[in-house]
Kinemage of the C-alpha trace (Angstrom):
@kinemage 1
@onewidth
@group {chain A} dominant
@subgroup {mainchain}
@vectorlist {calphas} color= white
{ca unk a 1} P 124.926 -66.639 -41.451
{ca unk a 2} L 126.995 -68.387 -44.134
{ca unk a 3} L 125.365 -69.396 -47.413
{ca unk a 4} L 125.841 -73.088 -46.599
{ca unk a 5} L 123.983 -72.567 -43.312
{ca unk a 6} L 121.117 -70.774 -45.041
{ca unk a 7} L 120.960 -73.469 -47.704
{ca unk a 8} L 120.770 -76.228 -45.093
{ca unk a 9} L 118.076 -74.334 -43.154
{ca unk a 10} L 116.021 -73.964 -46.316
{ca unk a 11} L 116.403 -77.670 -47.098
{ca unk a 12} L 115.221 -78.607 -43.608
{ca unk a 13} L 112.256 -76.249 -43.832
{ca unk a 14} L 111.213 -77.675 -47.206
{ca unk a 15} L 111.448 -81.164 -45.796
{ca unk a 16} L 109.392 -80.128 -42.771
{ca unk a 17} L 106.603 -78.781 -45.005
{ca unk a 18} L 106.537 -81.941 -47.127
{ca unk a 19} L 106.593 -84.283 -44.128
{ca unk a 20} L 103.789 -82.329 -42.480
{ca unk a 21} L 101.562 -82.707 -45.540
{ca unk a 22} L 102.476 -86.405 -45.820
{ca unk a 23} L 101.433 -86.928 -42.199
{ca unk a 24} L 98.456 -84.569 -41.940
{ca unk a 25} L 97.045 -84.542 -45.466
{ca unk a 26} L 95.722 -81.435 -47.219
{ca unk a 27} L 96.616 -78.183 -45.459
{ca unk a 28} L 96.414 -74.500 -46.301
{ca unk a 29} L 99.461 -72.238 -46.146
{ca unk a 30} L 98.373 -70.739 -42.838
{ca unk a 31} L 97.759 -74.218 -41.397
{ca unk a 32} L 101.240 -75.258 -42.516
{ca unk a 33} L 102.695 -72.233 -40.744
{ca unk a 34} L 100.805 -73.186 -37.591
{ca unk a 35} L 101.865 -76.857 -37.729
{ca unk a 36} L 105.551 -76.161 -38.483
{ca unk a 37} L 105.939 -72.964 -36.446
{ca unk a 38} L 107.478 -71.295 -39.525
{ca unk a 39} L 106.547 -67.745 -40.421
{ca unk a 40} L 103.739 -67.295 -42.986
{ca unk a 41} L 106.146 -65.489 -45.329
{ca unk a 42} L 108.655 -68.402 -45.189
{ca unk a 43} L 105.891 -70.921 -45.818
{ca unk a 44} L 104.523 -68.879 -48.712
{ca unk a 45} L 107.941 -68.612 -50.366
{ca unk a 46} L 108.749 -72.315 -49.969
{ca unk a 47} L 105.288 -73.410 -51.099
{ca unk a 48} L 105.730 -71.276 -54.210
{ca unk a 49} L 108.927 -73.168 -55.046
{ca unk a 50} L 107.342 -76.550 -54.346
{ca unk a 51} L 104.379 -75.693 -56.558
{ca unk a 52} L 106.696 -74.581 -59.360
{ca unk a 53} L 108.721 -77.799 -59.059
{ca unk a 54} L 105.538 -79.859 -59.205
{ca unk a 55} L 105.995 -81.489 -55.804
{ca unk a 56} L 102.897 -79.824 -54.353
{ca unk a 57} L 99.611 -78.960 -56.023
{ca unk a 58} L 96.638 -76.884 -55.024
{ca unk a 59} L 93.971 -79.480 -54.459
{ca unk a 60} L 90.989 -77.338 -55.373
{ca unk a 61} L 89.579 -77.897 -51.892
{ca unk a 62} L 88.923 -74.902 -49.681
{ca unk a 63} L 90.237 -75.114 -46.109
{ca unk a 64} L 88.369 -73.007 -43.580
{ca unk a 65} L 90.918 -71.350 -41.292
{ca unk a 66} L 89.946 -68.785 -38.653
{ca unk a 67} L 86.695 -68.168 -40.479
{ca unk a 68} L 88.422 -67.574 -43.835
{ca unk a 69} L 88.455 -69.870 -46.853
{ca unk a 70} L 91.934 -70.795 -48.034
{ca unk a 71} L 93.219 -73.071 -50.797
{ca unk a 72} L 94.421 -76.452 -49.557
{ca unk a 73} L 97.731 -77.948 -50.671
{ca unk a 74} L 98.575 -81.605 -51.199
{ca unk a 75} L 101.245 -83.777 -52.772
{ca unk a 76} L 101.011 -83.585 -56.548
{ca unk a 77} L 99.715 -86.929 -57.800
{ca unk a 78} L 101.417 -86.382 -61.155
{ca unk a 79} L 104.880 -85.647 -59.742
{ca unk a 80} L 106.047 -89.198 -60.436
{ca unk a 81} L 105.400 -92.888 -59.994
{ca unk a 82} L 106.895 -95.465 -57.663
{ca unk a 83} L 107.476 -98.979 -58.988
{ca unk a 84} L 107.432 -101.863 -56.482
{ca unk a 85} L 108.596 -105.277 -57.698
{ca unk a 86} L 107.379 -108.294 -55.720
{ca unk a 87} L 109.897 -111.119 -56.099
{ca unk a 88} L 109.018 -114.669 -55.093
{ca unk a 89} L 109.954 -118.246 -55.819
{ca unk a 90} L 106.867 -118.656 -58.015
{ca unk a 91} L 107.175 -115.467 -60.047
{ca unk a 92} L 107.403 -111.699 -59.949
{ca unk a 93} L 105.076 -108.755 -60.466
{ca unk a 94} L 105.343 -104.979 -60.702
{ca unk a 95} L 102.961 -102.471 -59.106
{ca unk a 96} L 102.925 -98.760 -59.934
{ca unk a 97} L 101.807 -96.153 -57.413
{ca unk a 98} L 101.284 -92.442 -57.962
{ca unk a 99} L 102.501 -89.919 -55.405
{ca unk a 100} L 99.218 -90.146 -53.495
{ca unk a 101} L 99.844 -93.919 -53.192
{ca unk a 102} L 97.012 -94.896 -55.516
{ca unk a 103} L 97.839 -98.094 -57.377
{ca unk a 104} L 97.708 -96.820 -60.951
{ca unk a 105} L 99.022 -99.780 -62.945
{ca unk a 106} L 100.519 -103.213 -62.580
{ca unk a 107} L 101.958 -106.087 -64.539
{ca unk a 108} L 102.825 -109.731 -63.950
{ca unk a 109} L 106.474 -110.092 -64.924
{ca unk a 110} L 106.560 -113.868 -64.693
{ca unk a 111} L 104.609 -116.757 -63.196
{ca unk a 112} L 107.781 -118.758 -62.605
{ca unk a 113} L 111.155 -118.196 -60.975
{ca unk a 114} L 113.452 -115.705 -62.731
{ca unk a 115} L 117.204 -115.319 -62.396
{ca unk a 116} L 118.694 -111.904 -61.726
{ca unk a 117} L 119.420 -111.182 -65.391
{ca unk a 118} L 115.990 -112.409 -66.468
{ca unk a 119} L 114.353 -110.261 -63.817
{ca unk a 120} L 116.316 -107.164 -64.871
{ca unk a 121} L 115.215 -107.711 -68.485
{ca unk a 122} L 111.583 -108.233 -67.433
{ca unk a 123} L 111.522 -105.097 -65.237
{ca unk a 124} L 113.145 -102.982 -67.940
{ca unk a 125} L 110.738 -104.251 -70.610
{ca unk a 126} L 107.729 -103.552 -68.368
{ca unk a 127} L 108.878 -100.012 -67.580
{ca unk a 128} L 109.433 -99.179 -71.256
{ca unk a 129} L 106.024 -100.665 -72.047
{ca unk a 130} L 104.323 -98.487 -69.437
{ca unk a 131} L 106.286 -95.267 -70.083
{ca unk a 132} L 107.672 -93.613 -73.187
{ca unk a 133} L 111.255 -92.325 -73.330
{ca unk a 134} L 110.199 -88.708 -72.798
{ca unk a 135} L 108.376 -89.597 -69.576
{ca unk a 136} L 111.367 -91.534 -68.287
{ca unk a 137} L 113.745 -88.675 -69.078
{ca unk a 138} L 111.363 -86.308 -67.305
{ca unk a 139} L 111.648 -88.413 -64.145
{ca unk a 140} L 108.222 -90.035 -64.277
{ca unk a 141} L 109.620 -93.069 -62.440
{ca unk a 142} L 110.770 -91.558 -59.158
{ca unk a 143} L 111.994 -94.706 -57.421
{ca unk a 144} L 111.952 -98.496 -57.271
{ca unk a 145} L 111.244 -100.896 -54.430
{ca unk a 146} L 112.366 -104.535 -54.465
{ca unk a 147} L 110.234 -106.600 -52.092
{ca unk a 148} L 111.675 -110.096 -51.597
{ca unk a 149} L 108.984 -112.559 -50.537
{ca unk a 150} L 109.124 -115.641 -48.327
{ca unk a 151} L 112.699 -116.939 -48.046
{ca unk a 152} L 114.151 -115.070 -51.024
{ca unk a 153} L 117.384 -113.110 -50.633
{ca unk a 154} L 118.767 -110.254 -52.710
{ca unk a 155} L 122.019 -112.145 -53.319
{ca unk a 156} L 120.108 -114.763 -55.354
{ca unk a 157} L 119.387 -112.155 -58.031
{ca unk a 158} L 122.835 -110.800 -58.802
{ca unk a 159} L 123.247 -109.633 -62.395
{ca unk a 160} L 126.094 -110.012 -64.859
{ca unk a 161} L 126.205 -106.403 -66.004
{ca unk a 162} L 128.294 -105.215 -68.949
{ca unk a 163} L 129.473 -101.625 -69.356
{ca unk a 164} L 130.848 -102.227 -72.848
{ca unk a 165} L 134.388 -102.322 -71.528
{ca unk a 166} L 134.057 -104.987 -68.859
{ca unk a 167} L 131.527 -107.213 -67.127
{ca unk a 168} L 130.924 -107.700 -63.425
{ca unk a 169} L 128.476 -109.357 -61.084
{ca unk a 170} L 126.443 -106.688 -59.308
{ca unk a 171} L 123.213 -106.701 -57.325
{ca unk a 172} L 119.853 -106.215 -59.013
{ca unk a 173} L 119.517 -102.995 -57.014
{ca unk a 174} L 122.796 -101.636 -58.414
{ca unk a 175} L 121.784 -102.664 -61.929
{ca unk a 176} L 118.455 -100.797 -61.673
{ca unk a 177} L 120.177 -97.699 -60.288
{ca unk a 178} L 122.574 -97.778 -63.233
{ca unk a 179} L 119.750 -98.389 -65.708
{ca unk a 180} L 117.248 -95.782 -64.514
{ca unk a 181} L 119.265 -93.345 -62.359
{ca unk a 182} L 116.719 -93.364 -59.530
{ca unk a 183} L 116.875 -94.574 -55.907
{ca unk a 184} L 116.156 -98.270 -55.375
{ca unk a 185} L 115.128 -99.658 -51.973
{ca unk a 186} L 115.403 -103.332 -51.006
{ca unk a 187} L 113.139 -104.874 -48.395
{ca unk a 188} L 112.248 -108.351 -47.161
{ca unk a 189} L 108.607 -109.211 -46.582
{ca unk a 190} L 109.235 -111.211 -43.398
{ca unk a 191} L 111.342 -108.487 -41.776
{ca unk a 192} L 109.062 -105.686 -42.957
{ca unk a 193} L 105.877 -107.411 -41.841
{ca unk a 194} L 107.180 -108.264 -38.394
{ca unk a 195} L 108.605 -104.792 -37.827
{ca unk a 196} L 105.265 -103.280 -38.847
{ca unk a 197} L 103.428 -105.677 -36.542
{ca unk a 198} L 105.722 -104.749 -33.649
{ca unk a 199} L 105.037 -101.068 -34.277
{ca unk a 200} L 101.393 -101.703 -33.429
{ca unk a 201} L 102.254 -103.113 -29.993
{ca unk a 202} L 102.897 -101.250 -26.773
{ca unk a 203} L 106.384 -101.053 -25.258
{ca unk a 204} L 108.023 -101.884 -28.569
{ca unk a 205} L 111.247 -100.283 -27.412
{ca unk a 206} L 111.669 -103.005 -24.788
{ca unk a 207} L 111.006 -105.917 -27.146
{ca unk a 208} L 113.868 -108.124 -28.314
{ca unk a 209} L 112.477 -110.477 -30.927
{ca unk a 210} L 113.665 -113.135 -33.339
{ca unk a 211} L 111.537 -114.023 -36.341
{ca unk a 212} L 112.161 -117.452 -37.860
{ca unk a 213} L 110.576 -118.160 -41.243
{ca unk a 214} L 110.419 -121.853 -42.116
{ca unk a 215} L 110.363 -122.648 -45.818
{ca unk a 216} L 112.710 -124.507 -48.122
{ca unk a 217} L 115.329 -122.806 -45.970
{ca unk a 218} L 115.124 -121.358 -42.496
{ca unk a 219} L 115.677 -117.602 -42.330
{ca unk a 220} L 116.030 -115.579 -39.148
{ca unk a 221} L 115.785 -111.855 -38.476
{ca unk a 222} L 116.513 -110.140 -35.172
{ca unk a 223} L 114.843 -107.056 -33.675
{ca unk a 224} L 116.538 -105.512 -30.646
{ca unk a 225} L 114.783 -102.765 -28.669
{ca unk a 226} L 112.234 -102.496 -31.462
{ca unk a 227} L 114.847 -101.982 -34.227
{ca unk a 228} L 115.728 -104.555 -36.931
{ca unk a 229} L 119.351 -105.640 -36.569
{ca unk a 230} L 121.459 -105.682 -39.778
{ca unk a 231} L 122.998 -109.134 -40.199
{ca unk a 232} L 125.872 -110.326 -42.329
{ca unk a 233} L 123.556 -111.362 -45.185
{ca unk a 234} L 121.313 -108.316 -44.906
{ca unk a 235} L 118.253 -107.922 -42.716
{ca unk a 236} L 117.686 -111.693 -42.539
{ca unk a 237} L 120.120 -114.572 -42.473
{ca unk a 238} L 119.948 -118.166 -43.725
{ca unk a 239} L 120.352 -120.223 -40.558
{ca unk a 240} L 119.713 -123.638 -42.142
{ca unk a 241} L 123.386 -124.624 -41.622
{ca unk a 242} L 122.882 -124.146 -37.861
{ca unk a 243} L 120.407 -127.028 -37.820
{ca unk a 244} L 121.312 -130.718 -37.841
{ca unk a 245} L 122.807 -132.494 -40.868
{ca unk a 246} L 121.247 -132.238 -44.332
{ca unk a 247} L 119.978 -135.818 -44.116
{ca unk a 248} L 117.531 -134.655 -41.448
{ca unk a 249} L 117.019 -131.032 -42.454
{ca unk a 250} L 116.091 -131.275 -46.105
{ca unk a 251} L 113.187 -133.745 -45.793
{ca unk a 252} L 111.813 -131.717 -42.879
{ca unk a 253} L 112.016 -128.435 -44.751
{ca unk a 254} L 110.501 -129.962 -47.873
{ca unk a 255} L 107.547 -131.161 -45.838
{ca unk a 256} L 107.242 -127.842 -44.028
{ca unk a 257} L 107.241 -125.892 -47.282
{ca unk a 258} L 104.850 -128.241 -49.074
{ca unk a 259} L 101.307 -127.234 -50.031
{ca unk a 260} L 99.748 -129.957 -47.850
{ca unk a 261} L 101.667 -129.051 -44.704
{ca unk a 262} L 98.664 -127.373 -43.069
{ca unk a 263} L 96.633 -130.564 -43.426
{ca unk a 264} L 99.115 -132.704 -41.507
{ca unk a 265} L 97.158 -132.316 -38.283
{ca unk a 266} L 100.176 -132.489 -35.980
{ca unk a 267} L 99.352 -132.960 -32.287
{ca unk a 268} L 101.578 -131.456 -29.556
{ca unk a 269} L 102.474 -134.899 -28.181
{ca unk a 270} L 103.471 -136.325 -31.539
{ca unk a 271} L 107.243 -136.794 -31.764
{ca unk a 272} L 107.693 -138.844 -34.930
{ca unk a 273} L 107.818 -137.777 -38.567
{ca unk a 274} L 109.088 -134.549 -40.081
{ca unk a 275} L 107.231 -132.361 -37.578
{ca unk a 276} L 108.891 -133.944 -34.564
{ca unk a 277} L 112.320 -133.705 -36.180
{ca unk a 278} L 111.799 -130.108 -37.258
{ca unk a 279} L 110.455 -128.950 -33.889
{ca unk a 280} L 113.525 -130.379 -32.169
{ca unk a 281} L 115.800 -128.665 -34.689
{ca unk a 282} L 114.038 -125.306 -34.348
{ca unk a 283} L 114.069 -125.430 -30.561
{ca unk a 284} L 117.811 -126.148 -30.691
{ca unk a 285} L 118.296 -123.219 -33.057
{ca unk a 286} L 116.368 -120.906 -30.721
{ca unk a 287} L 118.578 -122.021 -27.835
{ca unk a 288} L 121.652 -121.055 -29.867
{ca unk a 289} L 120.164 -117.662 -30.826
{ca unk a 290} L 119.456 -116.990 -27.142
{ca unk a 291} L 123.167 -117.321 -26.405
{ca unk a 292} L 123.823 -114.591 -28.978
{ca unk a 293} L 120.898 -112.194 -28.360
{ca unk a 294} L 118.781 -111.291 -25.288
{ca unk a 295} L 115.512 -112.517 -26.794
{ca unk a 296} L 112.144 -111.994 -25.114
{ca unk a 297} L 110.020 -113.388 -27.944
{ca unk a 298} L 110.493 -115.720 -30.906
{ca unk a 299} L 107.963 -115.537 -33.752
{ca unk a 300} L 107.558 -118.512 -36.088
{ca unk a 301} L 106.035 -118.270 -39.559
{ca unk a 302} L 105.772 -120.442 -42.665
{ca unk a 303} L 103.738 -123.548 -43.391
{ca unk a 304} L 105.093 -125.474 -40.406
{ca unk a 305} L 103.988 -122.742 -37.999
{ca unk a 306} L 100.416 -123.150 -39.266
{ca unk a 307} L 100.305 -126.859 -38.437
{ca unk a 308} L 98.212 -127.529 -35.359
{ca unk a 309} L 100.344 -127.838 -32.250
{ca unk a 310} L 103.727 -127.230 -33.881
{ca unk a 311} L 104.459 -123.856 -32.266
{ca unk a 312} L 103.289 -125.127 -28.871
{ca unk a 313} L 105.622 -128.109 -29.200
{ca unk a 314} L 108.584 -125.854 -30.027
{ca unk a 315} L 107.730 -123.576 -27.105
{ca unk a 316} L 107.660 -126.534 -24.688
{ca unk a 317} L 110.992 -127.825 -25.953
{ca unk a 318} L 112.610 -124.379 -25.667
{ca unk a 319} L 111.394 -124.047 -22.071
{ca unk a 320} L 112.792 -127.496 -21.326
{ca unk a 321} L 116.177 -126.504 -22.796
{ca unk a 322} L 116.482 -123.021 -21.291
{ca unk a 323} L 114.305 -123.158 -18.173
{ca unk a 324} L 113.710 -119.681 -16.718
{ca unk a 325} L 115.732 -117.948 -19.441
{ca unk a 326} L 113.435 -119.208 -22.205
{ca unk a 327} L 111.776 -116.647 -24.493
{ca unk a 328} L 108.108 -116.873 -25.396
{ca unk a 329} L 107.642 -118.778 -28.651
{ca unk a 330} L 104.497 -117.951 -30.592
{ca unk a 331} L 103.075 -117.938 -34.075
{ca unk a 332} L 103.607 -114.792 -36.110
{ca unk a 333} L 99.929 -113.885 -36.370
{ca unk a 334} L 100.572 -110.883 -38.546
{ca unk a 335} L 97.805 -108.557 -39.744
{ca unk a 336} L 97.202 -108.629 -43.468
{ca unk a 337} L 98.854 -105.538 -44.852
{ca unk a 338} L 99.538 -104.395 -48.376
{ca unk a 339} L 103.324 -104.501 -48.116
{ca unk a 340} L 103.750 -103.076 -51.629
{ca unk a 341} L 101.810 -99.954 -50.634
{ca unk a 342} L 103.725 -99.674 -47.356
{ca unk a 343} L 107.038 -99.878 -49.198
{ca unk a 344} L 105.804 -97.345 -51.754
{ca unk a 345} L 104.913 -95.004 -48.875
{ca unk a 346} L 108.443 -95.286 -47.501
{ca unk a 347} L 110.020 -94.681 -50.914
{ca unk a 348} L 107.763 -91.689 -51.525
{ca unk a 349} L 108.925 -90.070 -48.294
{ca unk a 350} L 112.577 -90.681 -49.205
{ca unk a 351} L 112.101 -89.306 -52.737
{ca unk a 352} L 110.162 -86.181 -51.735
{ca unk a 353} L 112.362 -85.332 -48.754
{ca unk a 354} L 115.692 -86.035 -50.440
{ca unk a 355} L 116.060 -82.496 -51.720
């Protein structure tokens, strides 16, 4: 076999060992061989390399295998840290996770909105406050996650980045990659939460779903056959322009995004006011989306979706518009999940299995 073939086989075997430990937890060498169907000698050699590189560590626990006590292996907590930045309209924060996904530190970057350049400066300052130069050079920060909350989009945080010879507008992700030389993953809370919620349901592969988040803008994401569909603006798209004119849209969205929206007490039969206008607009938008995608379900979230009767009113209007072809419209009753930890878990897998 050619050297390139042997090298690729070794890479796949290393990745298999790491993924097995990530999924199963602490395992001995002989248990790893059993789980992966690799020979004990191959496992022993690869584990030796992973221990030397600091990716794995002997946990100190003793695994009982076939009546014999063996040393258990786990991901090395000290291998590196993952930084997840939560970015919202009311501020930003940074959470640090070790390689066992324990939250080991955190910092509020701002309690107000930051532009892309301001956010880059705040993230950089926080990282240099938490780590010294030697730790950074040694790869202590293994990866970044950017988690955009509510109706935020990555394009809002572009950075004017100077190389010393020229300046250009680049994404915050590209700026962080340039600054720290580590992988940076972008994710949107509404898309991530819905996709995670769908994973918990049966027959996900057959589910075609739109998620519409109603805030100061209306954002939509599409999941076809259980997979998020990349859109022109990323994983979610601003569909506010698809609604009626600004004279009607903006007051409705302002009311829907307001802190007192949940106290409005909207009844299903009520047609007047911002809620009646917005429900008609959203039902029209859903009708348009159904001409573009074969939707079975439409999930609504945001303050408006929490108002009593709003989702039911939209559902009735959609059924009136589309008759038998109408999707089910329901509130996005999503389980509370620590999205920062979930994103850190995904980044950890990418970092550890990249080699």
